[in-house]
C-alpha positions in Angstrom: -231.0 -159.1 -27.0 -233.6 -156.2 -26.2 -233.5 -155.5 -22.1 -236.7 -154.2 -20.8 -238.2 -153.8 -17.5 -241.3 -154.9 -15.2 -242.1 -153.5 -11.7 -243.1 -156.8 -10.3 -245.1 -156.8 -6.6 -244.4 -160.4 -5.1 -247.3 -161.4 -2.5 -245.5 -161.2 0.8 -247.3 -164.4 2.3 -247.1 -166.5 -1.1 -244.0 -165.0 -2.8 -246.1 -165.2 -6.0 -246.3 -162.8 -8.4 -249.4 -160.7 -7.6 -248.7 -157.8 -9.9 -246.8 -156.4 -12.9 -246.3 -153.3 -14.6 -244.6 -152.6 -17.8 -242.1 -150.0 -18.1 -242.3 -148.3 -21.6 -238.8 -148.1 -23.0 -239.3 -144.4 -23.1 -239.3 -144.6 -19.5 -236.8 -146.8 -18.6 -233.9 -144.3 -17.9 -236.1 -142.5 -15.3 -237.0 -145.6 -13.6 -233.5 -146.8 -13.4 -232.2 -143.4 -11.9 -235.0 -143.6 -9.3 -234.0 -147.1 -8.5 -230.6 -145.9 -8.3 -228.9 -148.3 -11.1 -225.8 -147.1 -11.8 -224.7 -146.8 -15.9 -221.9 -149.1 -15.2 -224.4 -151.7 -13.8 -225.2 -154.1 -16.5 -228.9 -153.7 -15.4 -229.4 -157.5 -15.3 -230.5 -157.9 -11.7 -233.6 -158.0 -9.7 -234.2 -154.6 -8.0 -235.5 -154.3 -4.8 -237.6 -151.2 -4.6 -238.5 -149.6 -1.4 -241.4 -147.6 0.0 -240.4 -144.1 -0.8 -239.3 -145.2 -4.6 -242.9 -146.6 -5.2 -245.0 -143.3 -5.5 -242.2 -141.7 -7.5 -242.3 -145.0 -10.2 -246.0 -144.8 -10.2 -246.0 -141.2 -10.9 -243.6 -141.8 -13.9 -245.5 -145.0 -15.1 -248.7 -142.7 -14.4 -250.5 -145.3 -12.7 -251.4 -146.3 -9.3 -249.3 -148.8 -7.3 -250.7 -150.2 -4.0 -248.0 -151.5 -2.2 -249.6 -152.7 0.9 -249.4 -156.9 0.5 -246.4 -156.9 -1.8 -242.3 -156.7 -2.0 -241.5 -154.7 -5.2 -238.9 -155.2 -7.5 -237.5 -153.7 -11.1 -236.9 -156.6 -13.2 -235.4 -157.1 -16.5 -236.5 -159.5 -19.4 -235.1 -160.2 -22.8 -237.8 -158.5 -25.3 -236.0 -159.9 -28.4 -238.1 -163.3 -28.2 -241.5 -161.4 -27.6 -242.7 -162.2 -30.9 -241.8 -166.1 -30.6 -243.4 -167.1 -27.5 -245.0 -165.6 -24.4 -242.5 -165.1 -21.6 -242.5 -167.6 -19.2 -243.6 -170.4 -21.2 -241.4 -173.2 -21.8 
């Protein structure tokens, strides 16, 4: 299993995924540090992000993250099957 991460924003009104930002492998350790994931943690959870973390994460990812209407989470996914079928497909 190859564990990768995304910063996902869920619309506060509908609860649906509204935006998603891939975390490049070389940035995972920095992002996990910002989020406060301990090295003893298996990293398989969905980690809620606070308003103070979003600007720091955006800076590391070198992108703008508008946080107004979304709740953001750092979420893992298994990238080892990425060549087989798109995530989210049965």
